[in-house]
Steps between C-alpha positions, in 0.01 A plus 500: 500500500673816381470815702488802271274712719548878495632627830310791654708817528698548819429872518251666268193713496164376618368396160816318395511319834135391485524389138838334564366285783185413305704400194726287721197324649337451159820336377513291818157354420638375168831391654331286765267331248760431232587133461173356626299267280148604405367226729707612800416866442128411508529267801310609811682416820272691738129481579449817293516523120852646523754376250798662334311538171189627677694759697670628185164525321364686804791744490445561126134580562587724796756692291238563234231590753703758689698660221287476186159525664544701820793727410430542127121459489499237225162329487593205275715313754407135543576272793476135579298572816134597497209560734404137447855367546708722730805271466481427127864592441609226737325225303785343307590148395808323371366574150571871561842601372716663766700664221183662363389605849839663561487671159155640582627623838799669338266662246277626783805647677610673178150645462515624859837666445371671186202638694708608799746690280219739399411607855655682795504330841250751638252454213173353621377176349260565214254270676386698803618266774690754711840365396781661309773345284744492795251294704453254212878454461544442874205261504644304207837472678308351795277275289780370280736452795238305695431269206874457433517352850212267420666391176830447681337270755309308232819459296686363802216255569491391134866430434709629787636795303551807713634833404548853603 
């Protein structure tokens, strides 16, 4: 498993620091999943629907929800969850390609970065939810970091691989 994650800056402005840590965590998601088979990535080891593939799909949907929909106001964003199936993004099987799931996640992250580049940290979200772009970036550092920990534990349970 190669580690080509971008390091966050040691000393930078607020925006560069927030984006640097988020980019590091986004790359960590991919790093921790790389090398798993489709079957292992879809395997549920907990009573919940959590799996490596499901968590990555969840993170892709969350990226699109916060950045494209809430920050940018796009109304054509689709998700795997719904009112009828709140955990739809977690429903994966060994027939789902981990490589395609990772590619979709990386595309979602690129979309998020493109949106973020057009706004200032103090700009309010287009969707009136009381948040600004800074809050969304901090929230995504938290959300992605939390799920990196979940993926790390699942990976260790699956094949014993641990990492930083």
